[in-house]
N, CA, C and O atoms as a Maestro MAE file, in Angstrom:
{
 s_m_m2io_version
 :::
 2.0.0
}

f_m_ct {
 s_m_title
 :::
 protein
 m_atom[248] {
  # First column is atom index #
  i_m_mmod_type
  r_m_x_coord
  r_m_y_coord
  r_m_z_coord
  i_m_residue_number
  s_m_chain_name
  s_m_pdb_residue_name
  s_m_pdb_atom_name
  i_m_atomic_number
  :::
  1 25 35.216 66.630 33.006 1 A "MET " " N  " 7
  2 3 36.685 66.359 32.827 1 A "MET " " CA " 6
  3 2 37.218 67.810 32.669 1 A "MET " " C  " 6
  4 15 36.488 68.793 32.541 1 A "MET " " O  " 8
  5 25 38.591 67.833 32.693 2 A "VAL " " N  " 7
  6 3 39.262 68.904 32.645 2 A "VAL " " CA " 6
  7 2 39.847 68.803 31.233 2 A "VAL " " C  " 6
  8 15 40.403 67.793 30.800 2 A "VAL " " O  " 8
  9 25 39.644 70.109 30.458 3 A "VAL " " N  " 7
  10 3 40.295 70.108 28.888 3 A "VAL " " CA " 6
  11 2 41.069 71.389 29.119 3 A "VAL " " C  " 6
  12 15 40.962 72.222 30.018 3 A "VAL " " O  " 8
  13 25 41.936 71.323 27.993 4 A "ALA " " N  " 7
  14 3 42.984 72.518 28.097 4 A "ALA " " CA " 6
  15 2 42.946 72.991 26.412 4 A "ALA " " C  " 6
  16 15 42.513 72.166 25.608 4 A "ALA " " O  " 8
  17 25 43.378 74.236 25.963 5 A "ASN " " N  " 7
  18 3 43.946 74.334 24.722 5 A "ASN " " CA " 6
  19 2 45.079 74.635 24.725 5 A "ASN " " C  " 6
  20 15 45.847 74.589 25.686 5 A "ASN " " O  " 8
  21 25 45.405 75.134 23.144 6 A "ASP " " N  " 7
  22 3 46.725 75.328 22.866 6 A "ASP " " CA " 6
  23 2 47.642 76.349 23.750 6 A "ASP " " C  " 6
  24 15 48.853 76.208 23.915 6 A "ASP " " O  " 8
  25 25 46.924 77.297 24.235 7 A "GLN " " N  " 7
  26 3 47.237 78.489 25.138 7 A "GLN " " CA " 6
  27 2 47.719 77.722 26.538 7 A "GLN " " C  " 6
  28 15 48.278 78.468 27.343 7 A "GLN " " O  " 8
  29 25 47.608 76.664 26.834 8 A "ASP " " N  " 7
  30 3 47.672 76.145 28.258 8 A "ASP " " CA " 6
  31 2 46.720 76.611 29.208 8 A "ASP " " C  " 6
  32 15 47.040 76.827 30.377 8 A "ASP " " O  " 8
  33 25 45.410 76.799 28.711 9 A "GLN " " N  " 7
  34 3 44.338 77.585 29.352 9 A "GLN " " CA " 6
  35 2 43.394 76.159 29.679 9 A "GLN " " C  " 6
  36 15 43.188 75.214 28.918 9 A "GLN " " O  " 8
  37 25 42.952 76.346 30.952 10 A "TYR " " N  " 7
  38 3 41.975 75.054 31.661 10 A "TYR " " CA " 6
  39 2 40.673 75.386 32.006 10 A "TYR " " C  " 6
  40 15 40.374 76.393 32.647 10 A "TYR " " O  " 8
  41 25 39.714 74.360 31.493 11 A "ALA " " N  " 7
  42 3 38.608 74.542 31.888 11 A "ALA " " CA " 6
  43 2 37.888 73.144 32.216 11 A "ALA " " C  " 6
  44 15 38.511 72.110 31.974 11 A "ALA " " O  " 8
  45 25 36.678 73.084 32.723 12 A "ILE " " N  " 7
  46 3 36.142 72.075 33.155 12 A "ILE " " CA " 6
  47 2 34.893 71.709 31.905 12 A "ILE " " C  " 6
  48 15 34.282 72.608 31.328 12 A "ILE " " O  " 8
  49 25 34.753 70.788 31.738 13 A "TRP " " N  " 7
  50 3 33.578 70.385 30.450 13 A "TRP " " CA " 6
  51 2 32.873 69.164 30.861 13 A "TRP " " C  " 6
  52 15 33.559 68.376 31.512 13 A "TRP " " O  " 8
  53 25 31.513 68.792 30.597 14 A "PRO " " N  " 7
  54 3 30.721 67.724 30.699 14 A "PRO " " CA " 6
  55 2 31.345 66.683 29.612 14 A "PRO " " C  " 6
  56 15 31.455 66.895 28.405 14 A "PRO " " O  " 8
  57 25 31.744 65.459 30.351 15 A "ALA " " N  " 7
  58 3 32.259 64.553 29.493 15 A "ALA " " CA " 6
  59 2 31.493 63.818 28.469 15 A "ALA " " C  " 6
  60 15 32.020 63.125 27.599 15 A "ALA " " O  " 8
  61 25 30.233 64.000 28.610 16 A "GLU " " N  " 7
  62 3 29.400 63.689 27.921 16 A "GLU " " CA " 6
  63 2 28.842 64.603 26.228 16 A "GLU " " C  " 6
  64 15 28.113 64.243 25.304 16 A "GLU " " O  " 8
  65 25 29.550 65.740 26.473 17 A "LEU " " N  " 7
  66 3 29.360 66.516 25.322 17 A "LEU " " CA " 6
  67 2 30.610 66.622 24.314 17 A "LEU " " C  " 6
  68 15 31.691 66.258 24.775 17 A "LEU " " O  " 8
  69 25 30.580 67.012 23.190 18 A "GLU " " N  " 7
  70 3 31.761 67.152 22.289 18 A "GLU " " CA " 6
  71 2 32.578 68.160 22.456 18 A "GLU " " C  " 6
  72 15 32.036 69.254 22.610 18 A "GLU " " O  " 8
  73 25 33.816 68.114 22.472 19 A "LEU " " N  " 7
  74 3 34.865 69.079 22.976 19 A "LEU " " CA " 6
  75 2 34.489 70.252 21.856 19 A "LEU " " C  " 6
  76 15 34.087 70.036 20.713 19 A "LEU " " O  " 8
  77 25 34.694 71.384 22.396 20 A "PRO " " N  " 7
  78 3 34.444 72.639 21.178 20 A "PRO " " CA " 6
  79 2 35.995 72.748 20.568 20 A "PRO " " C  " 6
  80 15 37.003 72.351 21.153 20 A "PRO " " O  " 8
  81 25 35.952 73.319 19.380 21 A "ASP " " N  " 7
  82 3 37.278 73.156 18.783 21 A "ASP " " CA " 6
  83 2 38.404 74.036 19.530 21 A "ASP " " C  " 6
  84 15 38.198 75.075 20.158 21 A "ASP " " O  " 8
  85 25 39.483 73.474 19.350 22 A "GLY " " N  " 7
  86 3 40.764 74.166 20.027 22 A "GLY " " CA " 6
  87 2 40.733 73.687 21.333 22 A "GLY " " C  " 6
  88 15 41.591 74.210 22.045 22 A "GLY " " O  " 8
  89 25 40.140 72.996 21.792 23 A "TRP " " N  " 7
  90 3 40.137 72.158 23.166 23 A "TRP " " CA " 6
  91 2 40.303 70.608 22.984 23 A "TRP " " C  " 6
  92 15 39.890 69.978 22.011 23 A "TRP " " O  " 8
  93 25 40.992 70.071 24.100 24 A "ARG " " N  " 7
  94 3 41.466 68.734 24.183 24 A "ARG " " CA " 6
  95 2 41.274 68.282 25.752 24 A "ARG " " C  " 6
  96 15 41.523 68.907 26.782 24 A "ARG " " O  " 8
  97 25 40.724 66.923 25.546 25 A "ALA " " N  " 7
  98 3 40.605 66.503 27.047 25 A "ALA " " CA " 6
  99 2 42.083 66.210 27.510 25 A "ALA " " C  " 6
  100 15 42.919 65.548 26.895 25 A "ALA " " O  " 8
  101 25 42.244 66.901 28.836 26 A "GLU " " N  " 7
  102 3 43.435 66.871 29.668 26 A "GLU " " CA " 6
  103 2 43.729 65.629 30.108 26 A "GLU " " C  " 6
  104 15 44.926 65.344 30.073 26 A "GLU " " O  " 8
  105 25 42.932 64.748 30.540 27 A "GLY " " N  " 7
  106 3 43.202 63.536 30.994 27 A "GLY " " CA " 6
  107 2 42.593 63.180 32.706 27 A "GLY " " C  " 6
  108 15 42.571 62.051 33.196 27 A "GLY " " O  " 8
  109 25 42.202 64.273 33.303 28 A "THR " " N  " 7
  110 3 41.833 64.505 34.481 28 A "THR " " CA " 6
  111 2 40.075 64.405 34.549 28 A "THR " " C  " 6
  112 15 39.408 65.317 34.059 28 A "THR " " O  " 8
  113 25 39.403 63.183 35.217 29 A "ARG " " N  " 7
  114 3 37.948 63.353 35.173 29 A "ARG " " CA " 6
  115 2 37.233 63.157 36.765 29 A "ARG " " C  " 6
  116 15 37.761 62.403 37.583 29 A "ARG " " O  " 8
  117 25 36.474 63.624 36.957 30 A "GLY " " N  " 7
  118 3 35.472 63.566 38.212 30 A "GLY " " CA " 6
  119 2 34.691 64.527 38.466 30 A "GLY " " C  " 6
  120 15 34.328 65.357 37.632 30 A "GLY " " O  " 8
  121 25 34.362 64.500 39.649 31 A "ASP " " N  " 7
  122 3 33.293 65.403 39.994 31 A "ASP " " CA " 6
  123 2 33.624 66.923 39.571 31 A "ASP " " C  " 6
  124 15 34.734 67.121 39.077 31 A "ASP " " O  " 8
  125 25 32.678 68.091 39.740 32 A "GLU " " N  " 7
  126 3 33.503 69.599 39.301 32 A "GLU " " CA " 6
  127 2 34.595 69.844 40.543 32 A "GLU " " C  " 6
  128 15 35.705 70.237 40.183 32 A "GLU " " O  " 8
  129 25 34.395 69.659 41.871 33 A "GLN " " N  " 7
  130 3 35.287 69.961 42.763 33 A "GLN " " CA " 6
  131 2 36.725 69.292 42.553 33 A "GLN " " C  " 6
  132 15 37.796 69.879 42.709 33 A "GLN " " O  " 8
  133 25 36.564 68.017 42.189 34 A "GLU " " N  " 7
  134 3 37.963 67.265 41.902 34 A "GLU " " CA " 6
  135 2 38.563 67.928 40.804 34 A "GLU " " C  " 6
  136 15 39.750 68.235 40.912 34 A "GLU " " O  " 8
  137 25 37.826 68.254 39.564 35 A "CYS " " N  " 7
  138 3 38.220 69.017 38.495 35 A "CYS " " CA " 6
  139 2 38.888 70.292 38.920 35 A "CYS " " C  " 6
  140 15 40.029 70.549 38.536 35 A "CYS " " O  " 8
  141 25 38.317 70.970 39.577 36 A "LEU " " N  " 7
  142 3 38.704 72.315 39.650 36 A "LEU " " CA " 6
  143 2 39.779 72.343 40.995 36 A "LEU " " C  " 6
  144 15 40.381 73.402 41.174 36 A "LEU " " O  " 8
  145 25 39.958 71.540 41.664 37 A "ARG " " N  " 7
  146 3 41.207 71.259 42.456 37 A "ARG " " CA " 6
  147 2 42.210 71.080 41.478 37 A "ARG " " C  " 6
  148 15 43.143 71.875 41.594 37 A "ARG " " O  " 8
  149 25 42.293 70.302 40.586 38 A "HIS " " N  " 7
  150 3 43.193 69.706 39.687 38 A "HIS " " CA " 6
  151 2 43.786 71.151 38.846 38 A "HIS " " C  " 6
  152 15 44.949 71.433 38.555 38 A "HIS " " O  " 8
  153 25 42.676 71.821 38.624 39 A "ILE " " N  " 7
  154 3 42.877 72.960 37.800 39 A "ILE " " CA " 6
  155 2 43.775 74.061 38.700 39 A "ILE " " C  " 6
  156 15 44.787 74.628 38.290 39 A "ILE " " O  " 8
  157 25 43.231 74.208 39.871 40 A "ASP " " N  " 7
  158 3 44.091 74.902 40.657 40 A "ASP " " CA " 6
  159 2 45.491 74.530 40.788 40 A "ASP " " C  " 6
  160 15 46.459 75.289 40.754 40 A "ASP " " O  " 8
  161 25 45.482 73.571 40.904 41 A "ALA " " N  " 7
  162 3 46.948 72.918 41.305 41 A "ALA " " CA " 6
  163 2 47.731 73.042 39.872 41 A "ALA " " C  " 6
  164 15 48.938 73.208 40.051 41 A "ALA " " O  " 8
  165 25 47.421 73.010 38.762 42 A "THR " " N  " 7
  166 3 47.952 72.623 37.389 42 A "THR " " CA " 6
  167 2 48.331 74.062 36.920 42 A "THR " " C  " 6
  168 15 49.481 74.358 36.597 42 A "THR " " O  " 8
  169 25 47.256 74.963 36.905 43 A "TRP " " N  " 7
  170 3 47.266 76.038 35.909 43 A "TRP " " CA " 6
  171 2 47.731 77.211 37.071 43 A "TRP " " C  " 6
  172 15 46.954 78.011 37.592 43 A "TRP " " O  " 8
  173 25 48.875 77.128 37.281 44 A "THR " " N  " 7
  174 3 49.715 78.437 38.289 44 A "THR " " CA " 6
  175 2 49.785 79.606 37.665 44 A "THR " " C  " 6
  176 15 49.665 80.610 38.367 44 A "THR " " O  " 8
  177 25 49.985 79.760 36.271 45 A "ASP " " N  " 7
  178 3 50.048 80.925 35.568 45 A "ASP " " CA " 6
  179 2 49.019 81.284 34.633 45 A "ASP " " C  " 6
  180 15 49.111 80.839 33.488 45 A "ASP " " O  " 8
  181 25 47.928 82.118 34.989 46 A "MET " " N  " 7
  182 3 46.945 82.293 34.077 46 A "MET " " CA " 6
  183 2 47.142 83.219 32.558 46 A "MET " " C  " 6
  184 15 46.314 83.583 31.724 46 A "MET " " O  " 8
  185 25 48.326 83.357 32.634 47 A "ARG " " N  " 7
  186 3 48.689 84.252 31.202 47 A "ARG " " CA " 6
  187 2 48.807 83.247 30.118 47 A "ARG " " C  " 6
  188 15 49.593 82.309 30.253 47 A "ARG " " O  " 8
  189 25 47.902 83.409 28.788 48 A "PRO " " N  " 7
  190 3 48.312 82.507 27.801 48 A "PRO " " CA " 6
  191 2 49.826 82.192 27.586 48 A "PRO " " C  " 6
  192 15 50.727 82.906 28.026 48 A "PRO " " O  " 8
  193 25 50.021 80.996 26.829 49 A "ARG " " N  " 7
  194 3 51.131 80.510 26.577 49 A "ARG " " CA " 6
  195 2 52.007 81.433 25.807 49 A "ARG " " C  " 6
  196 15 53.228 81.481 25.960 49 A "ARG " " O  " 8
  197 25 51.210 82.294 24.823 50 A "ASP " " N  " 7
  198 3 52.068 83.071 23.810 50 A "ASP " " CA " 6
  199 2 52.445 84.361 24.288 50 A "ASP " " C  " 6
  200 15 53.326 85.029 23.747 50 A "ASP " " O  " 8
  201 25 51.766 84.746 25.338 51 A "LEU " " N  " 7
  202 3 52.131 85.774 26.330 51 A "LEU " " CA " 6
  203 2 53.677 85.468 26.951 51 A "LEU " " C  " 6
  204 15 54.746 86.064 26.818 51 A "LEU " " O  " 8
  205 25 53.282 84.258 27.689 52 A "ARG " " N  " 7
  206 3 54.625 84.104 28.691 52 A "ARG " " CA " 6
  207 2 55.515 84.068 27.784 52 A "ARG " " C  " 6
  208 15 56.464 84.807 28.044 52 A "ARG " " O  " 8
  209 25 55.611 83.425 26.677 53 A "GLU " " N  " 7
  210 3 56.678 83.325 25.661 53 A "GLU " " CA " 6
  211 2 57.229 84.739 25.499 53 A "GLU " " C  " 6
  212 15 58.324 85.065 25.958 53 A "GLU " " O  " 8
  213 25 56.369 85.625 24.780 54 A "ARG " " N  " 7
  214 3 56.775 86.753 24.381 54 A "ARG " " CA " 6
  215 2 57.373 87.621 25.513 54 A "ARG " " C  " 6
  216 15 58.341 88.348 25.293 54 A "ARG " " O  " 8
  217 25 56.779 87.534 26.738 55 A "MET " " N  " 7
  218 3 57.555 88.114 27.977 55 A "MET " " CA " 6
  219 2 58.676 87.546 28.365 55 A "MET " " C  " 6
  220 15 59.498 88.278 28.916 55 A "MET " " O  " 8
  221 25 58.949 86.329 28.208 56 A "ALA " " N  " 7
  222 3 60.396 85.650 28.409 56 A "ALA " " CA " 6
  223 2 61.233 86.049 27.297 56 A "ALA " " C  " 6
  224 15 62.431 86.242 27.508 56 A "ALA " " O  " 8
  225 25 60.734 86.200 26.107 57 A "ARG " " N  " 7
  226 3 61.947 86.482 25.025 57 A "ARG " " CA " 6
  227 2 62.299 88.131 25.256 57 A "ARG " " C  " 6
  228 15 63.418 88.490 24.887 57 A "ARG " " O  " 8
  229 25 61.584 88.935 25.725 58 A "ALA " " N  " 7
  230 3 61.395 90.328 25.966 58 A "ALA " " CA " 6
  231 2 62.584 90.568 27.407 58 A "ALA " " C  " 6
  232 15 63.403 91.482 27.511 58 A "ALA " " O  " 8
  233 25 62.400 89.721 28.141 59 A "GLU " " N  " 7
  234 3 63.048 89.822 29.643 59 A "GLU " " CA " 6
  235 2 64.495 89.128 28.813 59 A "GLU " " C  " 6
  236 15 65.428 89.871 29.117 59 A "GLU " " O  " 8
  237 25 64.833 88.379 28.205 60 A "GLY " " N  " 7
  238 3 65.838 87.841 27.747 60 A "GLY " " CA " 6
  239 2 66.834 89.142 26.971 60 A "GLY " " C  " 6
  240 15 68.044 89.282 27.149 60 A "GLY " " O  " 8
  241 25 66.139 89.826 26.273 61 A "GLN " " N  " 7
  242 3 67.011 90.766 25.553 61 A "GLN " " CA " 6
  243 2 67.334 92.218 26.447 61 A "GLN " " C  " 6
  244 15 68.075 93.046 25.916 61 A "GLN " " O  " 8
  245 25 66.897 92.434 27.483 62 A "ARG " " N  " 7
  246 3 67.457 93.210 28.507 62 A "ARG " " CA " 6
  247 2 68.720 93.129 28.886 62 A "ARG " " C  " 6
  248 15 69.139 93.845 29.795 62 A "ARG " " O  " 8
  :::
 }
 m_bond[247] {
  # First column is bond index #
  i_m_from
  i_m_to
  i_m_order
  :::
  1 1 2 1
  2 2 3 1
  3 3 4 2
  4 3 5 1
  5 5 6 1
  6 6 7 1
  7 7 8 2
  8 7 9 1
  9 9 10 1
  10 10 11 1
  11 11 12 2
  12 11 13 1
  13 13 14 1
  14 14 15 1
  15 15 16 2
  16 15 17 1
  17 17 18 1
  18 18 19 1
  19 19 20 2
  20 19 21 1
  21 21 22 1
  22 22 23 1
  23 23 24 2
  24 23 25 1
  25 25 26 1
  26 26 27 1
  27 27 28 2
  28 27 29 1
  29 29 30 1
  30 30 31 1
  31 31 32 2
  32 31 33 1
  33 33 34 1
  34 34 35 1
  35 35 36 2
  36 35 37 1
  37 37 38 1
  38 38 39 1
  39 39 40 2
  40 39 41 1
  41 41 42 1
  42 42 43 1
  43 43 44 2
  44 43 45 1
  45 45 46 1
  46 46 47 1
  47 47 48 2
  48 47 49 1
  49 49 50 1
  50 50 51 1
  51 51 52 2
  52 51 53 1
  53 53 54 1
  54 54 55 1
  55 55 56 2
  56 55 57 1
  57 57 58 1
  58 58 59 1
  59 59 60 2
  60 59 61 1
  61 61 62 1
  62 62 63 1
  63 63 64 2
  64 63 65 1
  65 65 66 1
  66 66 67 1
  67 67 68 2
  68 67 69 1
  69 69 70 1
  70 70 71 1
  71 71 72 2
  72 71 73 1
  73 73 74 1
  74 74 75 1
  75 75 76 2
  76 75 77 1
  77 77 78 1
  78 78 79 1
  79 79 80 2
  80 79 81 1
  81 81 82 1
  82 82 83 1
  83 83 84 2
  84 83 85 1
  85 85 86 1
  86 86 87 1
  87 87 88 2
  88 87 89 1
  89 89 90 1
  90 90 91 1
  91 91 92 2
  92 91 93 1
  93 93 94 1
  94 94 95 1
  95 95 96 2
  96 95 97 1
  97 97 98 1
  98 98 99 1
  99 99 100 2
  100 99 101 1
  101 101 102 1
  102 102 103 1
  103 103 104 2
  104 103 105 1
  105 105 106 1
  106 106 107 1
  107 107 108 2
  108 107 109 1
  109 109 110 1
  110 110 111 1
  111 111 112 2
  112 111 113 1
  113 113 114 1
  114 114 115 1
  115 115 116 2
  116 115 117 1
  117 117 118 1
  118 118 119 1
  119 119 120 2
  120 119 121 1
  121 121 122 1
  122 122 123 1
  123 123 124 2
  124 123 125 1
  125 125 126 1
  126 126 127 1
  127 127 128 2
  128 127 129 1
  129 129 130 1
  130 130 131 1
  131 131 132 2
  132 131 133 1
  133 133 134 1
  134 134 135 1
  135 135 136 2
  136 135 137 1
  137 137 138 1
  138 138 139 1
  139 139 140 2
  140 139 141 1
  141 141 142 1
  142 142 143 1
  143 143 144 2
  144 143 145 1
  145 145 146 1
  146 146 147 1
  147 147 148 2
  148 147 149 1
  149 149 150 1
  150 150 151 1
  151 151 152 2
  152 151 153 1
  153 153 154 1
  154 154 155 1
  155 155 156 2
  156 155 157 1
  157 157 158 1
  158 158 159 1
  159 159 160 2
  160 159 161 1
  161 161 162 1
  162 162 163 1
  163 163 164 2
  164 163 165 1
  165 165 166 1
  166 166 167 1
  167 167 168 2
  168 167 169 1
  169 169 170 1
  170 170 171 1
  171 171 172 2
  172 171 173 1
  173 173 174 1
  174 174 175 1
  175 175 176 2
  176 175 177 1
  177 177 178 1
  178 178 179 1
  179 179 180 2
  180 179 181 1
  181 181 182 1
  182 182 183 1
  183 183 184 2
  184 183 185 1
  185 185 186 1
  186 186 187 1
  187 187 188 2
  188 187 189 1
  189 189 190 1
  190 190 191 1
  191 191 192 2
  192 191 193 1
  193 193 194 1
  194 194 195 1
  195 195 196 2
  196 195 197 1
  197 197 198 1
  198 198 199 1
  199 199 200 2
  200 199 201 1
  201 201 202 1
  202 202 203 1
  203 203 204 2
  204 203 205 1
  205 205 206 1
  206 206 207 1
  207 207 208 2
  208 207 209 1
  209 209 210 1
  210 210 211 1
  211 211 212 2
  212 211 213 1
  213 213 214 1
  214 214 215 1
  215 215 216 2
  216 215 217 1
  217 217 218 1
  218 218 219 1
  219 219 220 2
  220 219 221 1
  221 221 222 1
  222 222 223 1
  223 223 224 2
  224 223 225 1
  225 225 226 1
  226 226 227 1
  227 227 228 2
  228 227 229 1
  229 229 230 1
  230 230 231 1
  231 231 232 2
  232 231 233 1
  233 233 234 1
  234 234 235 1
  235 235 236 2
  236 235 237 1
  237 237 238 1
  238 238 239 1
  239 239 240 2
  240 239 241 1
  241 241 242 1
  242 242 243 1
  243 243 244 2
  244 243 245 1
  245 245 246 1
  246 246 247 1
  247 247 248 2
  :::
 }
}
């Protein structure tokens, strides 16, 4: 299944295992290739959310 954390970073995780702290089920389940295709389509900006937000604020101050 596809999992995500609070920084909008994605990973695949075996559905039968307990999620590690800080990660939540994103809602997509399937085989590894299906999950990776979904992540490729969804996670288009690899920067953590807090970095994206800081950069956007800095850009707005120029």
